[in-house]
C-alpha positions in Angstrom: -65.8 27.9 -50.6 -66.4 29.9 -47.4 -70.1 28.8 -47.5 -69.2 25.1 -47.7 -66.7 25.5 -44.9 -69.3 27.3 -42.7 -71.9 24.5 -43.4 -69.3 21.9 -42.5 -68.6 23.7 -39.2 -72.3 23.9 -38.4 -72.8 20.2 -39.1 -69.8 19.4 -36.9 -71.2 21.5 -34.1 -74.5 19.6 -34.4 -72.6 16.3 -34.1 -70.8 17.6 -31.0 -74.2 18.6 -29.5 -75.6 15.2 -30.3 -72.6 13.6 -28.6 -72.7 15.8 -25.6 -74.9 13.5 -23.5 -72.0 11.1 -23.8 -70.6 12.6 -20.6 -73.6 11.0 -18.8 -71.8 7.7 -19.2 -69.8 8.6 -16.1 -72.7 7.9 -13.8 -74.6 5.6 -16.1 -73.4 2.3 -14.4 -74.8 3.4 -11.1 -78.0 4.8 -12.5 -78.8 1.7 -14.6 -77.4 -1.1 -12.4 -77.5 0.0 -8.8 -78.2 -3.6 -7.7 -74.8 -4.8 -8.9 -71.9 -5.5 -6.5 -70.4 -2.2 -5.3 -66.9 -3.1 -6.3 -68.1 -3.8 -9.9 -69.9 -0.5 -10.0 -66.7 1.3 -9.0 -64.8 -0.4 -11.7 -67.5 0.4 -14.3 -67.7 4.0 -13.3 -63.9 4.4 -13.6 -63.9 2.7 -17.0 -66.8 4.9 -18.2 -65.0 8.0 -17.0 -61.8 7.0 -18.8 -63.8 6.2 -22.0 -65.4 9.6 -22.0 -62.1 11.4 -21.5 -60.4 9.3 -24.2 -63.2 10.0 -26.8 -63.0 13.7 -26.0 -59.2 13.6 -26.4 -59.4 11.8 -29.7 -62.0 14.3 -31.1 -59.9 17.2 -29.8 -56.9 15.9 -31.7 -58.8 15.3 -34.9 -60.3 18.8 -34.9 -57.3 20.8 -33.5 -54.3 18.5 -34.0 -53.3 19.1 -30.4 -53.1 17.1 -27.3 -56.1 17.8 -25.0 -54.0 17.6 -21.9 -51.9 20.5 -23.0 -54.8 22.6 -21.6 -53.4 21.8 -18.1 -50.2 23.6 -18.8 -49.6 27.3 -18.2 -52.8 27.7 -16.2 -53.0 30.8 -13.9 -55.2 32.6 -11.5 -56.1 36.3 -11.4 -58.6 38.5 -9.5 -61.0 38.2 -12.4 -60.9 34.4 -12.2 -61.7 34.6 -8.5 -64.5 37.1 -9.3 -66.1 34.7 -11.8 -65.9 31.9 -9.2 -67.5 34.1 -6.6 -70.3 35.1 -8.9 -70.9 31.5 -9.9 -71.1 30.5 -6.2 -73.5 33.4 -5.6 -75.8 32.3 -8.5 -75.8 28.7 -7.2 -76.8 29.9 -3.7 -79.6 32.1 -5.1 -81.0 29.3 -7.2 -80.8 26.8 -4.4 -82.6 29.3 -2.0 -85.2 29.9 -4.7 -85.8 26.2 -5.1 -87.0 25.9 -1.6 -85.8 22.4 -1.0 -86.8 21.4 2.5 -84.3 19.9 5.0 -85.6 16.5 6.0 -82.5 15.0 7.5 -79.3 13.7 6.0 -80.4 10.2 5.0 -83.8 11.3 3.5 -82.2 14.1 1.5 -79.5 11.7 0.2 -82.2 9.3 -0.9 -84.1 12.2 -2.5 -81.2 13.6 -4.5 -79.4 10.4 -5.4 -82.4 8.0 -5.6 -80.4 5.3 -3.7 -81.2 3.9 -0.3 -77.8 2.2 0.1 -75.5 4.6 2.0 -72.5 3.4 0.0 -74.2 4.2 -3.3 -75.3 7.6 -1.9 -71.8 8.7 -1.1 -70.3 7.1 -4.2 -72.8 9.1 -6.2 -71.6 12.3 -4.4 -68.0 11.4 -5.4 -69.0 10.8 -9.0 -70.9 14.2 -9.1 -68.3 16.1 -7.1 -65.1 14.7 -8.7 -65.4 12.5 -11.8 -68.3 14.2 -13.6 -66.8 17.7 -13.4 -63.5 16.4 -14.9 -65.2 14.6 -17.8 -67.8 17.4 -18.4 -65.3 20.2 -18.3 -62.9 18.5 -20.7 -65.7 18.0 -23.2 -67.5 21.4 -22.9 -64.8 23.9 -21.9 -61.9 21.8 -23.3 -63.2 20.5 -26.6 -66.2 22.6 -27.6 -65.0 25.9 -26.2 -61.6 25.6 -27.7 -62.9 24.5 -31.1 -65.5 27.2 -31.3 -63.0 29.8 -30.2 -60.6 28.6 -32.9 -63.2 29.0 -35.7 -64.9 32.1 -34.3 -64.2 34.2 -31.1 -64.2 34.0 -27.4 -67.7 35.4 -26.8 -69.3 32.9 -29.1 -67.2 30.1 -27.6 -68.5 30.9 -24.1 -72.1 31.1 -25.3 -72.0 28.0 -27.4 -70.3 25.8 -24.8 -72.7 27.0 -22.2 -75.8 26.3 -24.4 -74.4 22.9 -25.2 -73.8 22.3 -21.5 -77.3 23.3 -20.6 -78.9 21.2 -23.3 -76.8 18.2 -22.3 -78.4 18.3 -18.9 -81.9 18.8 -20.1 -83.6 19.3 -23.5 -87.1 19.6 -21.9 -86.8 21.3 -18.5 -86.2 25.0 -19.0 -85.2 25.7 -15.4 -82.4 23.1 -15.6 -81.3 24.2 -19.0 -81.2 27.9 -18.1 -79.6 27.5 -14.7 -76.8 25.3 -16.1 -76.2 27.5 -19.1 -76.1 30.7 -17.1 -73.8 29.4 -14.3 -71.5 27.8 -16.9 -71.0 31.2 -18.6 -68.8 32.1 -15.7 -66.9 28.9 -15.9 -66.3 29.7 -19.5 -65.1 33.2 -18.6 -62.7 31.6 -16.1 -61.6 29.1 -18.7 -60.5 31.9 -21.0 -59.0 34.1 -18.3 -57.0 31.2 -16.7 -55.8 29.8 -20.0 -56.6 26.2 -19.2 -58.7 23.6 -17.6 -57.7 23.5 -13.9 -59.9 26.5 -12.8 -63.0 25.3 -14.7 -62.8 21.8 -13.2 -62.3 23.2 -9.7 -65.3 25.6 -10.2 -67.5 22.8 -11.5 -66.5 20.6 -8.5 -67.4 23.5 -6.1 -70.7 24.0 -7.9 -71.7 20.3 -7.6 -70.5 19.9 -4.0 -72.1 23.2 -3.0 -75.5 21.9 -4.2 -75.1 18.7 -2.1 -74.0 20.7 0.9 -77.0 23.1 0.7 -79.5 20.2 0.2 -78.0 18.1 3.0 
């Protein structure tokens, strides 16, 4: 009976891994249809973000019989949470310095990192990456996956699994992207556990993404 349960949990985790690229829907309207009217793109991105969050909330309820948004209650800070955030920022700085991205001016760099020549799309992409994507991604990886794995196993495995899933969701083929995302997200996972909720992980993820833009620009 335990073997059957374990196999079922492994299959379920595989399904969650396959579904993890779902979070990419947040920026998909802009990535796939940048020539559309700007107002339409804004609406599509908002709808895509709400869809990803809704799917995450439904899966969370099915697996844990709890409301996903309860993870925003009883959140707290501590010196360890601040330490994890500081380490994360340090790692991001080191990786950005190691990447050696040249400074070629604000506009050229925005074109390089967003792929868009239209300034409105460039800054909208920054808003998506700095605000909307962190919310959707953290709810999925540190909300759903972390909580589920911790529930069936322990905190250490939950942090490792959610970080690996996070890295794979960003790249299955590029080892640098996978490793960098997985390593940095370990500290977000530690902060998720220590802060007892989702507010700190979301803020850390926002800082991470916005810091990358700030350093490149």
